[in-house]
N, C-alpha and C positions, 0 to 999 in steps of 0.2 A: 646376197645378190637379189635384186629385184626381179620378180616374175610377172609377166613373161620376159624372157631374155631377148636380146637383139636378134638372135636366130629365130626365136619363137614367134616374132611379129613379122618376120620377112619370109614370105612364101613365093617361090618362083612362080611366075604366070598366074598369080591369084586372081580369081574373079572379083573384079571390083564392086560388082553388085550383089554379092552374096557373102554373108558372114553368119557362122552358126555359133551361138553362145549357150553354154550350159547354165542358164539362169532360170529359176522358177517363176511362174506367173504370179502377179500380185494377188490373184483370186485364191491362191493356195494358202494365204495367210489370213487368219481370222482375228488376231489379237486386238485389232482396232475396231472389230465389228460386233463383238459380243457385248461389251459394257459401254456406257456413255463415256465420252471423253469430257473432262472438266478443265478448260484452260485456267491456270492459276497465275497469279502475278509474282508470288514469292516462292522461294525454293521449298519452304516448309511452313506449315500453318495448322490450324485446328479446323474441323468441321463438326457439325452437330448431328446427333442421332436422337430421334424421338422414341420414347418408350412405347413399344407396341401394345403391351398389355394395358397400359393406361387408356389408349384410345379404344381398344376393343371391349373394355369392360362396360356392362349395361348398368348405369347408375341413374337412369331417368326414374322419377317417382311421381306418383299422383300428388298434385298440389292442392291442399286444402284452402278454403277461402281466408284471406288475410294472413297467409303464412308465406314464408320464403320458398323459393324453388330449390330443388336439390342442386348442388354444385359440385365441382370438382376441378382437377387439373391434371397436367401430364408432366412427366420428368423429362429432362433433357440431359444427355451426356456428351462428351466430347471425345473425339479420336484425332490423331494427327497423321499427316502425310509428310513425306520427305522425298522430293524429286531428285534422284541421283542422275548424274550426268554419264551417259554412255557415248562411246566415241570409237570411230575406226577410220583409217586413211588408207590411201594408195598413192604411192609416189610414181610419177611418170618421168623417167629419166630422159634427158636430152638426147643421148645417143640412140635410144629406143625409138623416140619420135622421129629423129632424122632418118632412121633406117626403116621405118614402117611403110608397108605398101598402102596405096590409096584405099583399099578395102578395109583397113583397120583404122579407125578413129580412136586413138588411145585416150583422149580426154573423155569422150563420150563413154567408152567402155569403163573407164575408172570411175565415173560417176554412177554408172549402173551397178558396178561391182561393189562400190561402197554401200549404196542404198540397200542393195540386196543383202549385204551382210548385216546392216542395221535392222532390216525387216526380220531377218532370220533370227537375230539375237532377241528381238522383242518377242517373237513367237515362242522361242524356247523359255524365255522369262515367263510369259503368260502361262504356258503349260506347267511349269514348275510351281506357280503360285496358286493356280485354280483348277487344273486338270489332272488332279492327283488325290490320293487317299488322304483322310484326316483333315480336310479343309472345310467341308460343309456340314450342316447339322444333321443331314440325312444322307445315308449311303447305303448302297447295296453292292455286294461283291459277287461276280459271276463264278459259278462252280460247274463242274461236269455233271454232277448228279447229287442227289440226296441233299438238297439245300436245307440248311438250319438257320434259325435266328435271322441275321441281316444278309442272308445269301438268297440268290436266285439262280436258276439254271441258265447258262449262257445262252444268248440269242442265236448263236451259231448252231445250236441243237434244234434241228428242224422238227423234232418230234415232242420233246419235253420243254423246250424253251417257250416262254410266254411273253414276248416283247410288248405286245398290246396291253396285256394285263398288267405288266410291270410299270409301264409308263403311265397308264391311266390311274393306277394305284398311287403313284408318286405325285401326280397332278392333284388328286383329291387330298392326299396327305398334306401337301404344302398349302393348298388353298384353305383347308379346314383349320390349319394352325396359324396362318398368317393373314388370311383374307385376300391373298394375291395367288392367282394361279400362274404357273410358269408360262412364259410366251416364247421361249426360245430352247431349242435342243441343239447341243454341240456334239458333233461326232468326228471320228477320223474315217478314212477310207474303209478300214476293216470293220469298224463297228457299224458303219453305214451299210456295207455289203451284207453283214449278217441281219441287219434289220430289214432292208428292203427285199431280201431273197427268202425271208421266212414265209412259209406257206400261209400263215394266218394273215400276214400283211397283204401278200399278193391276192388272197381271196377277198379281202375287204375292198381292194381298189380296182379289181379286174373289170368289174361290170360298169364302173364309171369311165374307164379309159379305153376299153377294149372294143375293137371292131374286127371284122374278118381281115382287113388290111392293116390294121394298127394294133398289134398285141399290146397287152397291158405294160405300161411303163411306170415304174415306181420311182418318182423323182422327189427331190427335197420338197418341192411344192405340194405334190400329192400326199406326202407323208405329213407335211405341216397341216394340211386340211384334214386329214384323218384324225389327227390328235388335237385339232383345235389350237394350233400354235401359230404365232405370227411368222416364224421363219425357222428353218433348220439350216445350221452352218456347219460345213465340213472343212476341217483343216487337212490339207494334203501337203503341207510343207515337210521337206525332208532335210535332215541334218546328218552330216558325217561326224561321228564321234571320235574318229582316229586322229592322232596328232599328225601334223604335217610330215610327209615323207613315209608314214606308215601305210600299211594296206587299208584301203578305204572300207569304212564300216557305216553305211548309210541305212537310215530307216525313218519312218515318220517321226516327226517331233512329238506328236501326241501318242499315247499308248492306245490299247484297245478298250478305251473307256467311252463313257457317254455322260453328258452333264445337262440336266434341266435347270433353267434359271429364269427368274423374273428380272428383266432389265428393260427400262423404258428407252425409247429412242434417243431422248436427250435428258440430261440430269436437271432437276429442279429441287428447290428447298424442301417441298413437301411431298415429293414422290420418292419412294424407296427404290433401291436397286441392289441386287445381289453384290455387285462389285462396281468399282469406278476406276478410271485411269486419270490421274491428276498430271496434267502435262504443263510443264513450266514454260508458258508462252512468252515470258518476257526475257528469257535467257538469250543473251547476246543482242537483245534489242531487235531481233528479227520479227516479232509479233506473230509468228506462226501458231495457230491454235493447237498443233500437235507437239510443239516444243522441239521442232527440228530445225537445225541449222546446217547448212552446207557451205563450205568455203574452199577457196582455191588460192594458194599463195606460193611464192617462190622459195625453194630451199636451196640457196646458193652453195651451201657446204656439200650438197649432195649433187649438184648440177641437175636438179630435177624440179618439177612442179608437183606440189602436194594437193590432192583432192581429199578433203576431210569432211565427214558428217558427224554431227553430234545430236543426241536426243536426251531430253530431260524429263523423266516422268517417274511416277510411282503407281503401281497397280495394287489396289487395295480390295480385300474382301470387306465389304461394308455391312452386308446382312447375310450371315452364314445361313440363316433359316430360309432365305430365298434361293437356295441352291440344293440340287438333289443329285448326288453322283451315283453313277454305276461304274464300278471298277472292274477291269478285266472281264468285260461283258461279251466279248466276241470270241 
């Protein structure tokens, strides 16, 4: 049975100018904002990776008269991407449309529902690929006390936690190893709350933002300025992990982690990036740079109109050393 049912879309005396939908704002999703998008013509192909060590080695020598200068070269390797097609649809049954009140636009709602599902699926995919343990070259795990090795005290500990020291140490570590300092910090609501409410952070920003009428506000912009980052991105997307018909079990898509990365605004041949999204822009001939195709067609066997969306992409870790993860940090 298609949902909503005929009785679900017909409400007696419904207000035609008011409709409430439980759909999340597009700003909750960050999968398309962390790493550059690379439109690609083919479903799969190769891309080049320049050897960092060859570029950063000091090989310049004093040149004696009538002698050749010192020379060298750099190695290239290749990796591959494969853009998989993801899809989802919603059928709008003829009886449901015929019985719907004017306040409900079933076609519009179906499009928003389908696109919401696609955005949520990509956010979950992004989190599973990038926002978890064992992905990046550098990683710290938050613990309640007595950190050892690659552990730090959780930022939610307002006494022993040291978020400023942890982040600055990570920035120095990445830059000293790669020549690139991270320019983005990715958080979810819980890790952001632990960071912005930590007394050390509040103390650093309060004099710059505080007046008698305007108490200190620790925003993503002030935090980015504090750490010298281009931006701080916060994922607030929520996913229900329960099967249909079971008791709802919803939580943030991303765990209580944080991720520092270097990622340019746009991808280019000679500019590294921690990750990339390869979007199959030529799929279905729609030419969309994000590889998205939305279609509507008749399902006569169902007596319904089908609204369908497809997205073809591959999210890849390109430079694991340009990412620094804090796991269970809040």
